[in-house]
C-alpha positions as CSV (number, residue, x, y, z in Angstrom):
1,M,0.0,0.0,0.0
2,T,1.3,3.4,-0.9
3,Q,1.8,5.7,2.1
4,P,0.8,9.4,1.9
5,A,3.9,11.6,1.3
6,S,5.2,13.2,4.4
7,G,3.9,16.7,5.0
8,S,1.2,16.5,2.3
9,G,-1.5,17.7,4.9
10,S,0.5,20.7,5.8
11,E,1.1,21.5,2.2
12,R,-2.6,21.4,1.5
13,R,-3.2,23.7,4.5
14,L,-0.5,26.0,3.2
15,G,-2.1,26.0,-0.3
16,C,-5.5,26.9,1.2
17,L,-4.0,29.8,3.2
18,Q,-2.2,31.0,0.0
19,V,-5.5,31.0,-1.9
20,A,-7.4,32.7,0.9
21,G,-4.6,35.3,1.1
22,L,-4.8,36.0,-2.6
23,L,-8.5,36.4,-2.5
24,L,-8.2,38.8,0.4
25,V,-5.6,40.9,-1.5
26,A,-7.9,40.9,-4.6
27,I,-10.9,42.0,-2.5
28,V,-8.9,44.8,-0.9
29,A,-7.5,45.9,-4.2
30,S,-10.9,45.9,-5.8
31,V,-12.3,48.0,-2.9
32,L,-9.4,50.5,-3.2
33,I,-9.8,50.8,-7.0
34,T,-13.5,51.3,-6.6
35,I,-13.0,54.1,-4.0
36,W,-10.4,55.7,-6.3
37,V,-12.8,55.6,-9.3
38,I,-15.6,57.1,-7.3
39,R,-13.5,59.9,-5.9
40,S,-11.8,60.6,-9.2
41,Y,-14.9,60.6,-11.5
42,L,-18.1,60.9,-9.5
43,F,-17.1,63.2,-6.6
44,V,-14.6,65.4,-8.3
45,S,-13.5,68.7,-6.9
46,E,-14.0,71.9,-9.0
47,F,-11.1,73.4,-10.9
48,T,-9.2,76.3,-9.5
49,P,-9.8,79.5,-11.6
50,V,-6.8,81.0,-13.2
51,T,-5.7,84.3,-11.7
52,L,-3.5,86.6,-13.8
53,D,-0.8,88.7,-12.3
54,A,-0.7,92.5,-12.8
55,G,1.3,92.4,-16.0
56,E,-0.8,89.7,-17.5
57,E,-4.0,91.5,-16.6
58,Q,-2.8,94.7,-18.3
59,Q,-2.0,92.8,-21.5
60,L,-5.4,91.1,-21.5
61,E,-7.2,94.4,-20.9
62,A,-5.3,95.9,-23.8
63,K,-6.4,93.1,-26.1
64,L,-10.0,93.4,-25.0
65,R,-10.0,97.1,-25.6
66,R,-8.7,96.6,-29.2
67,L,-11.6,94.2,-29.7
68,D,-14.1,96.7,-28.1
69,L,-14.9,94.2,-25.4
70,L,-13.8,96.4,-22.5
71,E,-14.4,99.9,-21.4
72,G,-11.9,102.2,-23.1
73,G,-12.2,100.6,-26.5
74,S,-12.7,102.8,-29.6
75,A,-16.4,102.0,-29.9
76,R,-17.0,103.1,-26.3
77,S,-15.0,106.4,-26.3
78,G,-18.1,108.3,-27.5
79,E,-20.2,106.8,-24.6
80,E,-17.6,107.9,-22.0
81,E,-17.5,111.5,-23.4
82,S,-21.3,111.8,-23.4
83,G,-21.8,110.3,-19.9
84,G,-22.8,106.8,-21.2
85,A,-25.1,107.9,-24.0
86,L,-24.4,106.6,-27.5
87,E,-23.1,109.1,-30.0
88,P,-23.8,108.7,-33.7
89,E,-20.8,108.2,-35.9
90,P,-20.1,107.1,-39.5
91,Y,-19.2,103.4,-39.9
92,S,-15.6,102.6,-40.9
93,E,-13.4,99.5,-40.8
94,E,-10.2,101.6,-41.0
95,G,-7.8,100.4,-38.4
96,A,-10.1,97.6,-37.3
97,E,-8.5,94.7,-35.5
98,R,-8.6,91.5,-37.6
99,V,-6.2,89.4,-35.5
100,I,-7.3,87.7,-32.3
101,Q,-4.5,86.6,-30.0
102,L,-5.0,85.0,-26.6
103,T,-2.8,82.9,-24.4
104,E,-4.0,79.8,-22.5
105,R,-3.9,81.6,-19.2
106,E,-5.9,84.5,-20.7
107,L,-8.6,82.2,-22.0
108,N,-9.0,80.5,-18.7
109,A,-9.0,83.8,-16.8
110,L,-11.7,85.1,-19.1
111,L,-13.9,82.2,-18.0
112,A,-13.6,83.4,-14.4
113,K,-14.2,87.1,-15.0
114,N,-18.0,87.1,-14.9
115,T,-19.0,83.5,-14.5
116,D,-18.3,80.4,-12.3
117,L,-17.6,78.4,-15.5
118,A,-13.9,78.5,-14.7
119,R,-14.6,76.1,-11.9
120,K,-16.1,73.6,-14.3
121,L,-14.2,74.1,-17.5
122,A,-10.4,74.3,-18.2
123,I,-8.8,74.9,-21.6
124,D,-5.3,73.7,-22.6
125,L,-3.5,74.9,-25.7
126,S,-0.8,72.7,-27.3
127,D,0.7,72.9,-30.7
128,D,-2.3,72.8,-33.1
129,L,-4.4,71.2,-30.4
130,V,-7.2,72.6,-28.1
131,S,-8.1,70.4,-25.2
132,L,-11.0,70.8,-22.8
133,K,-11.7,69.4,-19.3
134,L,-15.4,69.7,-18.3
135,L,-17.2,68.9,-15.0
136,L,-20.8,68.0,-16.0
137,P,-23.5,67.8,-13.3
138,V,-25.9,64.9,-13.9
139,D,-29.6,65.4,-13.5
140,E,-31.0,64.2,-10.2
141,D,-33.5,61.8,-12.0
142,F,-30.7,60.1,-14.0
143,P,-30.4,56.4,-12.9
144,M,-27.4,55.6,-10.7
145,L,-25.4,58.7,-11.5
146,G,-28.1,61.3,-10.6
147,G,-26.8,64.2,-8.7
148,K,-23.2,63.3,-9.4
149,I,-20.6,65.2,-11.4
150,L,-19.0,63.5,-14.4
151,R,-15.5,64.4,-15.7
152,L,-15.3,64.9,-19.5
153,K,-12.3,65.5,-21.7
154,A,-12.1,66.4,-25.4
155,G,-9.5,67.4,-27.8
156,A,-9.6,69.0,-31.3
157,E,-6.9,69.9,-33.8
158,F,-7.0,73.5,-35.0
159,A,-4.6,74.6,-37.8
160,Y,-4.3,76.3,-41.2
161,R,-3.0,74.2,-44.1
162,D,-3.3,74.4,-47.9
163,G,-5.1,77.7,-47.8
164,R,-7.9,76.7,-45.4
165,P,-8.6,76.0,-41.7
166,V,-8.3,72.5,-40.4
167,V,-10.6,71.3,-37.6
168,I,-10.3,67.7,-36.5
169,L,-12.0,66.2,-33.4
170,K,-9.4,63.9,-31.8
171,G,-11.8,62.3,-29.3
172,V,-14.0,62.6,-26.2
173,T,-13.7,60.6,-23.0
174,I,-16.2,60.3,-20.1
175,M,-14.9,59.1,-16.7
176,G,-11.6,58.2,-18.4
177,V,-13.3,56.0,-21.0
178,P,-13.0,57.0,-24.7
179,V,-16.4,57.5,-26.4
180,P,-16.7,55.2,-29.5
181,N,-16.5,57.0,-32.9
182,A,-19.9,55.6,-33.8
183,W,-21.4,57.4,-30.8
184,L,-19.8,60.6,-32.0
185,G,-21.5,60.4,-35.4
186,G,-18.4,59.1,-37.1
187,I,-16.7,62.5,-37.1
188,K,-13.6,61.5,-35.0
189,N,-10.3,62.1,-36.8
190,I,-12.1,63.7,-39.8
191,D,-11.2,67.2,-41.1
192,L,-14.6,68.8,-40.7
193,V,-13.8,71.7,-42.9
194,K,-12.6,69.5,-45.7
195,E,-15.5,67.1,-45.3
196,F,-18.3,69.7,-45.0
197,G,-16.8,72.9,-46.3
198,A,-17.7,72.4,-49.9
199,D,-21.4,72.6,-49.0
200,E,-23.2,75.8,-48.1
201,G,-23.5,76.1,-44.3
202,F,-21.5,76.8,-41.2
203,W,-18.2,75.1,-42.2
204,K,-18.0,76.8,-45.5
205,A,-18.8,80.2,-44.0
206,F,-16.2,79.6,-41.3
207,S,-13.5,78.5,-43.8
208,D,-14.2,81.5,-46.1
209,G,-13.9,84.0,-43.2
210,V,-10.6,82.8,-41.7
211,A,-7.2,83.8,-43.1
212,D,-5.0,81.9,-40.6
213,I,-5.1,79.8,-37.4
214,A,-2.1,79.0,-35.3
215,I,-1.7,77.5,-31.9
216,R,1.9,77.5,-30.6
217,D,3.5,77.6,-27.2
218,G,0.2,78.0,-25.4
219,R,-0.9,80.9,-27.6
220,L,-3.9,81.0,-30.0
221,R,-3.8,83.3,-33.0
222,I,-6.8,83.7,-35.4
223,E,-6.6,86.1,-38.4
224,L,-9.9,87.0,-40.1
225,K,-10.4,87.9,-43.8
226,E,-11.8,91.2,-44.9
């Protein structure tokens, strides 16, 4: 008769302990990952608004004045002289600003000037790429996620090549998961101006009105045609 190998019982007990230990580690890891996902994507903290220093604020104000978006611009000079009342004047485009230039910090600071959108939206400017991060509140009646805040990210290429603008959606992610191209209407990685610019509509009008687009070193520059 064959005798059981010495120590086989202890080996079996050791094997059971190892399995139990692995299961415990897996359970703990799953709980920690779940907590991290919930904290990262469902209970996210708001973004910190960008605050410009004195020099940056002066530069931004000068740009806004040139675009007649701030008190002191040419279109508002008549109002100031007349105590706020509009003064009639002949229309002229002479000396009009056709170039819009803003830095990444200026764009984000503009969001914070008169709205709390800066706490929910952040803009990043890379070479030929605009990236957005958005905190989206979910309706209370939505199943499971009602009342929570979802984190969305999106990126789009903006450039000017071959005599026309280039606009290409690079993708959208929700809670860190990329949205399938089919759910985006099949427009991912497609040059929207090239695809739809030949037909009358928004993309053709947009293309026909832009002379140049450049995003370099955290700066956006758009030049408009006459």
